[in-house]
mmCIF file as gemmi writes it, N, C-alpha and C atoms, coordinates in Angstrom:
data_model
loop_
_atom_site.group_PDB
_atom_site.id
_atom_site.type_symbol
_atom_site.label_atom_id
_atom_site.label_alt_id
_atom_site.label_comp_id
_atom_site.label_asym_id
_atom_site.label_entity_id
_atom_site.label_seq_id
_atom_site.pdbx_PDB_ins_code
_atom_site.Cartn_x
_atom_site.Cartn_y
_atom_site.Cartn_z
_atom_site.occupancy
_atom_site.B_iso_or_equiv
_atom_site.pdbx_formal_charge
_atom_site.auth_seq_id
_atom_site.auth_asym_id
_atom_site.pdbx_PDB_model_num
ATOM 1 N N . MET Axp A 1 ? 36.176 10.825 -24.598 1 0 ? 1 A 1
ATOM 2 C CA . MET Axp A 1 ? 34.836 11.016 -25.069 1 0 ? 1 A 1
ATOM 3 C C . MET Axp A 1 ? 33.886 11.078 -23.88 1 0 ? 1 A 1
ATOM 4 N N . ARG Axp A 2 ? 33.007 12.078 -23.854 1 0 ? 2 A 1
ATOM 5 C CA . ARG Axp A 2 ? 32.069 12.263 -22.743 1 0 ? 2 A 1
ATOM 6 C C . ARG Axp A 2 ? 30.715 11.65 -23.069 1 0 ? 2 A 1
ATOM 7 N N . ARG Axp A 3 ? 30.053 11.209 -22.04 1 0 ? 3 A 1
ATOM 8 C CA . ARG Axp A 3 ? 28.696 10.686 -22.197 1 0 ? 3 A 1
ATOM 9 C C . ARG Axp A 3 ? 27.713 11.773 -21.805 1 0 ? 3 A 1
ATOM 10 N N . ASN Axp A 4 ? 26.828 12.108 -22.69 1 0 ? 4 A 1
ATOM 11 C CA . ASN Axp A 4 ? 25.855 13.16 -22.427 1 0 ? 4 A 1
ATOM 12 C C . ASN Axp A 4 ? 24.501 12.612 -21.989 1 0 ? 4 A 1
ATOM 13 N N . GLN Axp A 5 ? 24.332 11.328 -22.012 1 0 ? 5 A 1
ATOM 14 C CA . GLN Axp A 5 ? 23.049 10.738 -21.675 1 0 ? 5 A 1
ATOM 15 C C . GLN Axp A 5 ? 23.082 10.135 -20.276 1 0 ? 5 A 1
ATOM 16 N N . ALA Axp A 6 ? 23.477 10.91 -19.32 1 0 ? 6 A 1
ATOM 17 C CA . ALA Axp A 6 ? 23.546 10.445 -17.931 1 0 ? 6 A 1
ATOM 18 C C . ALA Axp A 6 ? 22.133 10.293 -17.373 1 0 ? 6 A 1
ATOM 19 N N . GLU Axp A 7 ? 21.907 9.23 -16.588 1 0 ? 7 A 1
ATOM 20 C CA . GLU Axp A 7 ? 20.623 8.977 -15.957 1 0 ? 7 A 1
ATOM 21 C C . GLU Axp A 7 ? 20.82 8.921 -14.446 1 0 ? 7 A 1
ATOM 22 N N . LEU Axp A 8 ? 19.784 9.282 -13.733 1 0 ? 8 A 1
ATOM 23 C CA . LEU Axp A 8 ? 19.829 9.175 -12.28 1 0 ? 8 A 1
ATOM 24 C C . LEU Axp A 8 ? 19.744 7.708 -11.878 1 0 ? 8 A 1
ATOM 25 N N . ILE Axp A 9 ? 20.47 7.335 -10.853 1 0 ? 9 A 1
ATOM 26 C CA . ILE Axp A 9 ? 20.505 5.943 -10.41 1 0 ? 9 A 1
ATOM 27 C C . ILE Axp A 9 ? 19.129 5.473 -9.947 1 0 ? 9 A 1
ATOM 28 N N . GLY Axp A 10 ? 18.362 6.35 -9.297 1 0 ? 10 A 1
ATOM 29 C CA . GLY Axp A 10 ? 17.022 5.992 -8.844 1 0 ? 10 A 1
ATOM 30 C C . GLY Axp A 10 ? 16.096 5.666 -10 1 0 ? 10 A 1
ATOM 31 N N . ASP Axp A 11 ? 16.202 6.436 -11.08 1 0 ? 11 A 1
ATOM 32 C CA . ASP Axp A 11 ? 15.392 6.177 -12.275 1 0 ? 11 A 1
ATOM 33 C C . ASP Axp A 11 ? 15.771 4.852 -12.915 1 0 ? 11 A 1
ATOM 34 N N . MET Axp A 12 ? 17.061 4.565 -12.919 1 0 ? 12 A 1
ATOM 35 C CA . MET Axp A 12 ? 17.524 3.306 -13.5 1 0 ? 12 A 1
ATOM 36 C C . MET Axp A 12 ? 17.045 2.107 -12.686 1 0 ? 12 A 1
ATOM 37 N N . ILE Axp A 13 ? 17.07 2.229 -11.366 1 0 ? 13 A 1
ATOM 38 C CA . ILE Axp A 13 ? 16.614 1.136 -10.509 1 0 ? 13 A 1
ATOM 39 C C . ILE Axp A 13 ? 15.125 0.895 -10.711 1 0 ? 13 A 1
ATOM 40 N N . ARG Axp A 14 ? 14.314 1.972 -10.751 1 0 ? 14 A 1
ATOM 41 C CA . ARG Axp A 14 ? 12.876 1.825 -10.984 1 0 ? 14 A 1
ATOM 42 C C . ARG Axp A 14 ? 12.591 1.168 -12.341 1 0 ? 14 A 1
ATOM 43 N N . LYS Axp A 15 ? 13.367 1.541 -13.354 1 0 ? 15 A 1
ATOM 44 C CA . LYS Axp A 15 ? 13.184 0.981 -14.692 1 0 ? 15 A 1
ATOM 45 C C . LYS Axp A 15 ? 13.468 -0.522 -14.683 1 0 ? 15 A 1
ATOM 46 N N . VAL Axp A 16 ? 14.551 -0.928 -14.051 1 0 ? 16 A 1
ATOM 47 C CA . VAL Axp A 16 ? 14.898 -2.347 -13.979 1 0 ? 16 A 1
ATOM 48 C C . VAL Axp A 16 ? 13.849 -3.113 -13.179 1 0 ? 16 A 1
ATOM 49 N N . MET Axp A 17 ? 13.395 -2.545 -12.078 1 0 ? 17 A 1
ATOM 50 C CA . MET Axp A 17 ? 12.379 -3.218 -11.259 1 0 ? 17 A 1
ATOM 51 C C . MET Axp A 17 ? 11.084 -3.394 -12.037 1 0 ? 17 A 1
ATOM 52 N N . ARG Axp A 18 ? 10.708 -2.382 -12.805 1 0 ? 18 A 1
ATOM 53 C CA . ARG Axp A 18 ? 9.491 -2.457 -13.612 1 0 ? 18 A 1
ATOM 54 C C . ARG Axp A 18 ? 9.642 -3.535 -14.682 1 0 ? 18 A 1
ATOM 55 N N . GLU Axp A 19 ? 10.801 -3.574 -15.334 1 0 ? 19 A 1
ATOM 56 C CA . GLU Axp A 19 ? 11.047 -4.574 -16.378 1 0 ? 19 A 1
ATOM 57 C C . GLU Axp A 19 ? 11.051 -5.995 -15.822 1 0 ? 19 A 1
ATOM 58 N N . GLN Axp A 20 ? 11.529 -6.176 -14.61 1 0 ? 20 A 1
ATOM 59 C CA . GLN Axp A 20 ? 11.598 -7.494 -13.99 1 0 ? 20 A 1
ATOM 60 C C . GLN Axp A 20 ? 10.31 -7.884 -13.268 1 0 ? 20 A 1
ATOM 61 N N . GLY Axp A 21 ? 9.325 -6.978 -13.225 1 0 ? 21 A 1
ATOM 62 C CA . GLY Axp A 21 ? 8.056 -7.272 -12.561 1 0 ? 21 A 1
ATOM 63 C C . GLY Axp A 21 ? 8.138 -7.208 -11.048 1 0 ? 21 A 1
ATOM 64 N N . LEU Axp A 22 ? 9.06 -6.439 -10.51 1 0 ? 22 A 1
ATOM 65 C CA . LEU Axp A 22 ? 9.244 -6.353 -9.066 1 0 ? 22 A 1
ATOM 66 C C . LEU Axp A 22 ? 8.643 -5.101 -8.457 1 0 ? 22 A 1
ATOM 67 N N . GLU Axp A 23 ? 8.208 -4.156 -9.275 1 0 ? 23 A 1
ATOM 68 C CA . GLU Axp A 23 ? 7.695 -2.896 -8.756 1 0 ? 23 A 1
ATOM 69 C C . GLU Axp A 23 ? 6.378 -3.088 -8.004 1 0 ? 23 A 1
ATOM 70 N N . SER Axp A 24 ? 5.476 -3.876 -8.555 1 0 ? 24 A 1
ATOM 71 C CA . SER Axp A 24 ? 4.174 -4.079 -7.934 1 0 ? 24 A 1
ATOM 72 C C . SER Axp A 24 ? 4.278 -4.79 -6.576 1 0 ? 24 A 1
ATOM 73 N N . PRO Axp A 25 ? 5.022 -5.893 -6.466 1 0 ? 25 A 1
ATOM 74 C CA . PRO Axp A 25 ? 5.151 -6.527 -5.146 1 0 ? 25 A 1
ATOM 75 C C . PRO Axp A 25 ? 5.794 -5.621 -4.097 1 0 ? 25 A 1
ATOM 76 N N . LEU Axp A 26 ? 6.744 -4.802 -4.525 1 0 ? 26 A 1
ATOM 77 C CA . LEU Axp A 26 ? 7.382 -3.88 -3.595 1 0 ? 26 A 1
ATOM 78 C C . LEU Axp A 26 ? 6.385 -2.837 -3.104 1 0 ? 26 A 1
ATOM 79 N N . ASN Axp A 27 ? 5.56 -2.304 -4.006 1 0 ? 27 A 1
ATOM 80 C CA . ASN Axp A 27 ? 4.538 -1.33 -3.61 1 0 ? 27 A 1
ATOM 81 C C . ASN Axp A 27 ? 3.499 -1.963 -2.688 1 0 ? 27 A 1
ATOM 82 N N . GLU Axp A 28 ? 3.138 -3.229 -2.93 1 0 ? 28 A 1
ATOM 83 C CA . GLU Axp A 28 ? 2.196 -3.921 -2.043 1 0 ? 28 A 1
ATOM 84 C C . GLU Axp A 28 ? 2.787 -4.064 -0.648 1 0 ? 28 A 1
ATOM 85 N N . TYR Axp A 29 ? 4.059 -4.413 -0.569 1 0 ? 29 A 1
ATOM 86 C CA . TYR Axp A 29 ? 4.735 -4.524 0.72 1 0 ? 29 A 1
ATOM 87 C C . TYR Axp A 29 ? 4.755 -3.18 1.442 1 0 ? 29 A 1
ATOM 88 N N . LYS Axp A 30 ? 5.074 -2.112 0.701 1 0 ? 30 A 1
ATOM 89 C CA . LYS Axp A 30 ? 5.093 -0.771 1.292 1 0 ? 30 A 1
ATOM 90 C C . LYS Axp A 30 ? 3.72 -0.387 1.825 1 0 ? 30 A 1
ATOM 91 N N . LEU Axp A 31 ? 2.664 -0.732 1.087 1 0 ? 31 A 1
ATOM 92 C CA . LEU Axp A 31 ? 1.313 -0.376 1.519 1 0 ? 31 A 1
ATOM 93 C C . LEU Axp A 31 ? 0.937 -1.107 2.803 1 0 ? 31 A 1
ATOM 94 N N . ILE Axp A 32 ? 1.266 -2.375 2.892 1 0 ? 32 A 1
ATOM 95 C CA . ILE Axp A 32 ? 0.953 -3.128 4.108 1 0 ? 32 A 1
ATOM 96 C C . ILE Axp A 32 ? 1.728 -2.569 5.302 1 0 ? 32 A 1
ATOM 97 N N . GLN Axp A 33 ? 2.976 -2.185 5.077 1 0 ? 33 A 1
ATOM 98 C CA . GLN Axp A 33 ? 3.767 -1.578 6.146 1 0 ? 33 A 1
ATOM 99 C C . GLN Axp A 33 ? 3.236 -0.2 6.522 1 0 ? 33 A 1
ATOM 100 N N . ALA Axp A 34 ? 2.582 0.486 5.583 1 0 ? 34 A 1
ATOM 101 C CA . ALA Axp A 34 ? 2.058 1.827 5.825 1 0 ? 34 A 1
ATOM 102 C C . ALA Axp A 34 ? 0.775 1.815 6.649 1 0 ? 34 A 1
ATOM 103 N N . TRP Axp A 35 ? 0.14 0.667 6.811 1 0 ? 35 A 1
ATOM 104 C CA . TRP Axp A 35 ? -1.124 0.578 7.553 1 0 ? 35 A 1
ATOM 105 C C . TRP Axp A 35 ? -0.997 1.204 8.942 1 0 ? 35 A 1
ATOM 106 N N . ARG Axp A 36 ? 0.03 0.845 9.678 1 0 ? 36 A 1
ATOM 107 C CA . ARG Axp A 36 ? 0.241 1.37 11.034 1 0 ? 36 A 1
ATOM 108 C C . ARG Axp A 36 ? 0.535 2.871 10.998 1 0 ? 36 A 1
ATOM 109 N N . ASP Axp A 37 ? 1.297 3.322 10.023 1 0 ? 37 A 1
ATOM 110 C CA . ASP Axp A 37 ? 1.639 4.746 9.934 1 0 ? 37 A 1
ATOM 111 C C . ASP Axp A 37 ? 0.422 5.602 9.593 1 0 ? 37 A 1
ATOM 112 N N . VAL Axp A 38 ? -0.423 5.135 8.686 1 0 ? 38 A 1
ATOM 113 C CA . VAL Axp A 38 ? -1.579 5.912 8.242 1 0 ? 38 A 1
ATOM 114 C C . VAL Axp A 38 ? -2.691 5.892 9.279 1 0 ? 38 A 1
ATOM 115 N N . LEU Axp A 39 ? -2.954 4.732 9.885 1 0 ? 39 A 1
ATOM 116 C CA . LEU Axp A 39 ? -4.088 4.598 10.808 1 0 ? 39 A 1
ATOM 117 C C . LEU Axp A 39 ? -3.719 4.721 12.275 1 0 ? 39 A 1
ATOM 118 N N . GLY Axp A 40 ? -2.463 4.6 12.591 1 0 ? 40 A 1
ATOM 119 C CA . GLY Axp A 40 ? -2.043 4.749 13.982 1 0 ? 40 A 1
ATOM 120 C C . GLY Axp A 40 ? -1.965 3.432 14.723 1 0 ? 40 A 1
ATOM 121 N N . ASN Axp A 41 ? -1.333 3.466 15.881 1 0 ? 41 A 1
ATOM 122 C CA . ASN Axp A 41 ? -1.119 2.256 16.679 1 0 ? 41 A 1
ATOM 123 C C . ASN Axp A 41 ? -2.4 1.705 17.284 1 0 ? 41 A 1
ATOM 124 N N . ALA Axp A 42 ? -3.334 2.588 17.652 1 0 ? 42 A 1
ATOM 125 C CA . ALA Axp A 42 ? -4.575 2.133 18.286 1 0 ? 42 A 1
ATOM 126 C C . ALA Axp A 42 ? -5.365 1.221 17.349 1 0 ? 42 A 1
ATOM 127 N N . ILE Axp A 43 ? -5.546 1.648 16.115 1 0 ? 43 A 1
ATOM 128 C CA . ILE Axp A 43 ? -6.301 0.828 15.156 1 0 ? 43 A 1
ATOM 129 C C . ILE Axp A 43 ? -5.476 -0.381 14.734 1 0 ? 43 A 1
ATOM 130 N N . ALA Axp A 44 ? -4.193 -0.207 14.556 1 0 ? 44 A 1
ATOM 131 C CA . ALA Axp A 44 ? -3.336 -1.318 14.147 1 0 ? 44 A 1
ATOM 132 C C . ALA Axp A 44 ? -3.318 -2.426 15.199 1 0 ? 44 A 1
ATOM 133 N N . SER Axp A 45 ? -3.546 -2.094 16.46 1 0 ? 45 A 1
ATOM 134 C CA . SER Axp A 45 ? -3.561 -3.122 17.501 1 0 ? 45 A 1
ATOM 135 C C . SER Axp A 45 ? -4.764 -4.052 17.374 1 0 ? 45 A 1
ATOM 136 N N . TYR Axp A 46 ? -5.829 -3.611 16.703 1 0 ? 46 A 1
ATOM 137 C CA . TYR Axp A 46 ? -7.012 -4.451 16.464 1 0 ? 46 A 1
ATOM 138 C C . TYR Axp A 46 ? -6.912 -5.215 15.149 1 0 ? 46 A 1
ATOM 139 N N . THR Axp A 47 ? -5.836 -5.03 14.411 1 0 ? 47 A 1
ATOM 140 C CA . THR Axp A 47 ? -5.637 -5.682 13.122 1 0 ? 47 A 1
ATOM 141 C C . THR Axp A 47 ? -4.846 -6.964 13.325 1 0 ? 47 A 1
ATOM 142 N N . THR Axp A 48 ? -5.374 -8.079 12.806 1 0 ? 48 A 1
ATOM 143 C CA . THR Axp A 48 ? -4.682 -9.349 12.981 1 0 ? 48 A 1
ATOM 144 C C . THR Axp A 48 ? -4.001 -9.827 11.711 1 0 ? 48 A 1
ATOM 145 N N . ASN Axp A 49 ? -4.535 -9.487 10.542 1 0 ? 49 A 1
ATOM 146 C CA . ASN Axp A 49 ? -3.955 -9.974 9.299 1 0 ? 49 A 1
ATOM 147 C C . ASN Axp A 49 ? -4.238 -8.991 8.167 1 0 ? 49 A 1
ATOM 148 N N . LEU Axp A 50 ? -3.244 -8.722 7.355 1 0 ? 50 A 1
ATOM 149 C CA . LEU Axp A 50 ? -3.365 -7.855 6.179 1 0 ? 50 A 1
ATOM 150 C C . LEU Axp A 50 ? -2.746 -8.575 4.983 1 0 ? 50 A 1
ATOM 151 N N . TYR Axp A 51 ? -3.453 -8.566 3.874 1 0 ? 51 A 1
ATOM 152 C CA . TYR Axp A 51 ? -2.863 -9.064 2.631 1 0 ? 51 A 1
ATOM 153 C C . TYR Axp A 51 ? -3.587 -8.44 1.449 1 0 ? 51 A 1
ATOM 154 N N . ILE Axp A 52 ? -2.916 -8.429 0.296 1 0 ? 52 A 1
ATOM 155 C CA . ILE Axp A 52 ? -3.464 -7.84 -0.924 1 0 ? 52 A 1
ATOM 156 C C . ILE Axp A 52 ? -3.624 -8.949 -1.952 1 0 ? 52 A 1
ATOM 157 N N . LYS Axp A 53 ? -4.814 -9.001 -2.543 1 0 ? 53 A 1
ATOM 158 C CA . LYS Axp A 53 ? -5.098 -9.967 -3.598 1 0 ? 53 A 1
ATOM 159 C C . LYS Axp A 53 ? -5.936 -9.274 -4.651 1 0 ? 53 A 1
ATOM 160 N N . ASN Axp A 54 ? -5.461 -9.262 -5.887 1 0 ? 54 A 1
ATOM 161 C CA . ASN Axp A 54 ? -6.165 -8.621 -7.006 1 0 ? 54 A 1
ATOM 162 C C . ASN Axp A 54 ? -6.479 -7.159 -6.734 1 0 ? 54 A 1
ATOM 163 N N . GLN Axp A 55 ? -5.52 -6.428 -6.243 1 0 ? 55 A 1
ATOM 164 C CA . GLN Axp A 55 ? -5.621 -4.998 -5.931 1 0 ? 55 A 1
ATOM 165 C C . GLN Axp A 55 ? -6.684 -4.698 -4.872 1 0 ? 55 A 1
ATOM 166 N N . ILE Axp A 56 ? -6.993 -5.672 -4.04 1 0 ? 56 A 1
ATOM 167 C CA . ILE Axp A 56 ? -7.932 -5.484 -2.931 1 0 ? 56 A 1
ATOM 168 C C . ILE Axp A 56 ? -7.196 -5.807 -1.638 1 0 ? 56 A 1
ATOM 169 N N . LEU Axp A 57 ? -7.203 -4.85 -0.719 1 0 ? 57 A 1
ATOM 170 C CA . LEU Axp A 57 ? -6.586 -5.047 0.593 1 0 ? 57 A 1
ATOM 171 C C . LEU Axp A 57 ? -7.586 -5.741 1.498 1 0 ? 57 A 1
ATOM 172 N N . HIS Axp A 58 ? -7.205 -6.889 2.03 1 0 ? 58 A 1
ATOM 173 C CA . HIS Axp A 58 ? -8.04 -7.639 2.964 1 0 ? 58 A 1
ATOM 174 C C . HIS Axp A 58 ? -7.495 -7.386 4.367 1 0 ? 58 A 1
ATOM 175 N N . VAL Axp A 59 ? -8.384 -6.931 5.26 1 0 ? 59 A 1
ATOM 176 C CA . VAL Axp A 59 ? -7.991 -6.569 6.621 1 0 ? 59 A 1
ATOM 177 C C . VAL Axp A 59 ? -8.844 -7.374 7.598 1 0 ? 59 A 1
ATOM 178 N N . HIS Axp A 60 ? -8.201 -8.128 8.468 1 0 ? 60 A 1
ATOM 179 C CA . HIS Axp A 60 ? -8.904 -8.87 9.515 1 0 ? 60 A 1
ATOM 180 C C . HIS Axp A 60 ? -8.827 -8.061 10.805 1 0 ? 60 A 1
ATOM 181 N N . LEU Axp A 61 ? -9.997 -7.755 11.36 1 0 ? 61 A 1
ATOM 182 C CA . LEU Axp A 61 ? -10.09 -6.946 12.579 1 0 ? 61 A 1
ATOM 183 C C . LEU Axp A 61 ? -10.726 -7.759 13.694 1 0 ? 61 A 1
ATOM 184 N N . THR Axp A 62 ? -10.357 -7.429 14.934 1 0 ? 62 A 1
ATOM 185 C CA . THR Axp A 62 ? -10.922 -8.124 16.088 1 0 ? 62 A 1
ATOM 186 C C . THR Axp A 62 ? -12.091 -7.369 16.708 1 0 ? 62 A 1
ATOM 187 N N . SER Axp A 63 ? -12.381 -6.172 16.236 1 0 ? 63 A 1
ATOM 188 C CA . SER Axp A 63 ? -13.455 -5.359 16.795 1 0 ? 63 A 1
ATOM 189 C C . SER Axp A 63 ? -14.532 -5.092 15.745 1 0 ? 63 A 1
ATOM 190 N N . PRO Axp A 64 ? -15.744 -5.61 15.954 1 0 ? 64 A 1
ATOM 191 C CA . PRO Axp A 64 ? -16.838 -5.349 15.001 1 0 ? 64 A 1
ATOM 192 C C . PRO Axp A 64 ? -17.196 -3.861 14.907 1 0 ? 64 A 1
ATOM 193 N N . ALA Axp A 65 ? -17.107 -3.14 16.006 1 0 ? 65 A 1
ATOM 194 C CA . ALA Axp A 65 ? -17.426 -1.711 15.983 1 0 ? 65 A 1
ATOM 195 C C . ALA Axp A 65 ? -16.405 -0.942 15.136 1 0 ? 65 A 1
ATOM 196 N N . LEU Axp A 66 ? -15.155 -1.29 15.277 1 0 ? 66 A 1
ATOM 197 C CA . LEU Axp A 66 ? -14.109 -0.653 14.475 1 0 ? 66 A 1
ATOM 198 C C . LEU Axp A 66 ? -14.282 -1.006 13.002 1 0 ? 66 A 1
ATOM 199 N N . ARG Axp A 67 ? -14.664 -2.243 12.723 1 0 ? 67 A 1
ATOM 200 C CA . ARG Axp A 67 ? -14.889 -2.664 11.34 1 0 ? 67 A 1
ATOM 201 C C . ARG Axp A 67 ? -15.972 -1.806 10.695 1 0 ? 67 A 1
ATOM 202 N N . GLN Axp A 68 ? -17.045 -1.584 11.403 1 0 ? 68 A 1
ATOM 203 C CA . GLN Axp A 68 ? -18.14 -0.762 10.883 1 0 ? 68 A 1
ATOM 204 C C . GLN Axp A 68 ? -17.677 0.682 10.655 1 0 ? 68 A 1
ATOM 205 N N . GLU Axp A 69 ? -16.919 1.209 11.582 1 0 ? 69 A 1
ATOM 206 C CA . GLU Axp A 69 ? -16.416 2.583 11.466 1 0 ? 69 A 1
ATOM 207 C C . GLU Axp A 69 ? -15.486 2.731 10.26 1 0 ? 69 A 1
ATOM 208 N N . LEU Axp A 70 ? -14.6 1.769 10.062 1 0 ? 70 A 1
ATOM 209 C CA . LEU Axp A 70 ? -13.669 1.839 8.94 1 0 ? 70 A 1
ATOM 210 C C . LEU Axp A 70 ? -14.368 1.634 7.601 1 0 ? 70 A 1
ATOM 211 N N . MET Axp A 71 ? -15.42 0.846 7.583 1 0 ? 71 A 1
ATOM 212 C CA . MET Axp A 71 ? -16.164 0.637 6.346 1 0 ? 71 A 1
ATOM 213 C C . MET Axp A 71 ? -16.771 1.938 5.828 1 0 ? 71 A 1
ATOM 214 N N . MET Axp A 72 ? -17.154 2.811 6.732 1 0 ? 72 A 1
ATOM 215 C CA . MET Axp A 72 ? -17.754 4.074 6.313 1 0 ? 72 A 1
ATOM 216 C C . MET Axp A 72 ? -16.716 5.007 5.69 1 0 ? 72 A 1
ATOM 217 N N . GLY Axp A 73 ? -15.457 4.877 6.047 1 0 ? 73 A 1
ATOM 218 C CA . GLY Axp A 73 ? -14.415 5.728 5.492 1 0 ? 73 A 1
ATOM 219 C C . GLY Axp A 73 ? -13.498 4.992 4.53 1 0 ? 73 A 1
ATOM 220 N N . ARG Axp A 74 ? -14.005 3.933 3.932 1 0 ? 74 A 1
ATOM 221 C CA . ARG Axp A 74 ? -13.203 3.054 3.08 1 0 ? 74 A 1
ATOM 222 C C . ARG Axp A 74 ? -12.558 3.795 1.9 1 0 ? 74 A 1
ATOM 223 N N . GLU Axp A 75 ? -13.312 4.62 1.199 1 0 ? 75 A 1
ATOM 224 C CA . GLU Axp A 75 ? -12.78 5.314 0.018 1 0 ? 75 A 1
ATOM 225 C C . GLU Axp A 75 ? -11.63 6.248 0.39 1 0 ? 75 A 1
ATOM 226 N N . ARG Axp A 76 ? -11.795 6.933 1.514 1 0 ? 76 A 1
ATOM 227 C CA . ARG Axp A 76 ? -10.735 7.833 1.966 1 0 ? 76 A 1
ATOM 228 C C . ARG Axp A 76 ? -9.49 7.048 2.387 1 0 ? 76 A 1
ATOM 229 N N . LEU Axp A 77 ? -9.695 5.889 3.003 1 0 ? 77 A 1
ATOM 230 C CA . LEU Axp A 77 ? -8.556 5.043 3.383 1 0 ? 77 A 1
ATOM 231 C C . LEU Axp A 77 ? -7.784 4.564 2.162 1 0 ? 77 A 1
ATOM 232 N N . VAL Axp A 78 ? -8.502 4.142 1.123 1 0 ? 78 A 1
ATOM 233 C CA . VAL Axp A 78 ? -7.856 3.7 -0.112 1 0 ? 78 A 1
ATOM 234 C C . VAL Axp A 78 ? -7.008 4.834 -0.676 1 0 ? 78 A 1
ATOM 235 N N . LYS Axp A 79 ? -7.591 6.02 -0.72 1 0 ? 79 A 1
ATOM 236 C CA . LYS Axp A 79 ? -6.884 7.18 -1.263 1 0 ? 79 A 1
ATOM 237 C C . LYS Axp A 79 ? -5.642 7.499 -0.428 1 0 ? 79 A 1
ATOM 238 N N . ASN Axp A 80 ? -5.783 7.522 0.901 1 0 ? 80 A 1
ATOM 239 C CA . ASN Axp A 80 ? -4.663 7.865 1.781 1 0 ? 80 A 1
ATOM 240 C C . ASN Axp A 80 ? -3.536 6.827 1.717 1 0 ? 80 A 1
ATOM 241 N N . LEU Axp A 81 ? -3.889 5.552 1.679 1 0 ? 81 A 1
ATOM 242 C CA . LEU Axp A 81 ? -2.861 4.511 1.614 1 0 ? 81 A 1
ATOM 243 C C . LEU Axp A 81 ? -2.108 4.564 0.286 1 0 ? 81 A 1
ATOM 244 N N . ASN Axp A 82 ? -2.84 4.717 -0.817 1 0 ? 82 A 1
ATOM 245 C CA . ASN Axp A 82 ? -2.189 4.825 -2.124 1 0 ? 82 A 1
ATOM 246 C C . ASN Axp A 82 ? -1.3 6.059 -2.192 1 0 ? 82 A 1
ATOM 247 N N . GLN Axp A 83 ? -1.781 7.15 -1.631 1 0 ? 83 A 1
ATOM 248 C CA . GLN Axp A 83 ? -1.012 8.388 -1.638 1 0 ? 83 A 1
ATOM 249 C C . GLN Axp A 83 ? 0.266 8.236 -0.812 1 0 ? 83 A 1
ATOM 250 N N . TYR Axp A 84 ? 0.187 7.545 0.298 1 0 ? 84 A 1
ATOM 251 C CA . TYR Axp A 84 ? 1.344 7.322 1.155 1 0 ? 84 A 1
ATOM 252 C C . TYR Axp A 84 ? 2.43 6.549 0.413 1 0 ? 84 A 1
ATOM 253 N N . VAL Axp A 85 ? 2.011 5.549 -0.369 1 0 ? 85 A 1
ATOM 254 C CA . VAL Axp A 85 ? 2.964 4.73 -1.123 1 0 ? 85 A 1
ATOM 255 C C . VAL Axp A 85 ? 3.444 5.461 -2.376 1 0 ? 85 A 1
ATOM 256 N N . GLY Axp A 86 ? 2.592 6.287 -2.939 1 0 ? 86 A 1
ATOM 257 C CA . GLY Axp A 86 ? 2.969 7.021 -4.147 1 0 ? 86 A 1
ATOM 258 C C . GLY Axp A 86 ? 2.6 6.306 -5.431 1 0 ? 86 A 1
ATOM 259 N N . ALA Axp A 87 ? 1.694 5.327 -5.344 1 0 ? 87 A 1
ATOM 260 C CA . ALA Axp A 87 ? 1.249 4.584 -6.524 1 0 ? 87 A 1
ATOM 261 C C . ALA Axp A 87 ? -0.142 4.023 -6.229 1 0 ? 87 A 1
ATOM 262 N N . GLU Axp A 88 ? -0.897 3.725 -7.282 1 0 ? 88 A 1
ATOM 263 C CA . GLU Axp A 88 ? -2.214 3.12 -7.078 1 0 ? 88 A 1
ATOM 264 C C . GLU Axp A 88 ? -2.04 1.616 -6.939 1 0 ? 88 A 1
ATOM 265 N N . VAL Axp A 89 ? -1.955 1.188 -5.698 1 0 ? 89 A 1
ATOM 266 C CA . VAL Axp A 89 ? -1.7 -0.215 -5.392 1 0 ? 89 A 1
ATOM 267 C C . VAL Axp A 89 ? -3.009 -0.964 -5.182 1 0 ? 89 A 1
ATOM 268 N N . ILE Axp A 90 ? -3.958 -0.332 -4.489 1 0 ? 90 A 1
ATOM 269 C CA . ILE Axp A 90 ? -5.241 -0.974 -4.202 1 0 ? 90 A 1
ATOM 270 C C . ILE Axp A 90 ? -6.381 -0.125 -4.749 1 0 ? 90 A 1
ATOM 271 N N . VAL Axp A 91 ? -7.5 -0.798 -5.018 1 0 ? 91 A 1
ATOM 272 C CA . VAL Axp A 91 ? -8.7 -0.094 -5.479 1 0 ? 91 A 1
ATOM 273 C C . VAL Axp A 91 ? -9.845 -0.24 -4.488 1 0 ? 91 A 1
ATOM 274 N N . ASN Axp A 92 ? -9.707 -1.151 -3.535 1 0 ? 92 A 1
ATOM 275 C CA . ASN Axp A 92 ? -10.774 -1.388 -2.554 1 0 ? 92 A 1
ATOM 276 C C . ASN Axp A 92 ? -10.18 -2.037 -1.303 1 0 ? 92 A 1
ATOM 277 N N . ILE Axp A 93 ? -10.943 -1.977 -0.224 1 0 ? 93 A 1
ATOM 278 C CA . ILE Axp A 93 ? -10.574 -2.633 1.028 1 0 ? 93 A 1
ATOM 279 C C . ILE Axp A 93 ? -11.752 -3.484 1.475 1 0 ? 93 A 1
ATOM 280 N N . ILE Axp A 94 ? -11.483 -4.711 1.865 1 0 ? 94 A 1
ATOM 281 C CA . ILE Axp A 94 ? -12.512 -5.586 2.442 1 0 ? 94 A 1
ATOM 282 C C . ILE Axp A 94 ? -12.116 -5.856 3.879 1 0 ? 94 A 1
ATOM 283 N N . PHE Axp A 95 ? -13.05 -5.597 4.791 1 0 ? 95 A 1
ATOM 284 C CA . PHE Axp A 95 ? -12.817 -5.837 6.217 1 0 ? 95 A 1
ATOM 285 C C . PHE Axp A 95 ? -13.468 -7.139 6.623 1 0 ? 95 A 1
ATOM 286 N N . HIS Axp A 96 ? -12.7 -7.998 7.289 1 0 ? 96 A 1
ATOM 287 C CA . HIS Axp A 96 ? -13.198 -9.295 7.763 1 0 ? 96 A 1
ATOM 288 C C . HIS Axp A 96 ? -13.259 -9.278 9.271 1 0 ? 96 A 1
């Protein structure tokens, strides 16, 4: 007897992760790791701490001038980071 309802392994893994509540933490981890890739090494070198709380990315920077510059492009950064991960992980960024 043949099985006609074959599923892709990737789809099955995503389904199990979603059911177990592991998809969101994994996407948050991916987004934090993507910070250096999206913004580059120069900006990442001024970053001391990154964490996500309530869909808000908190970024601690050592340069006030860089903080001001990034605040002006905040919406674009949110869009680019979410796009890099492939899911809407954050809705805002707060720079400290």
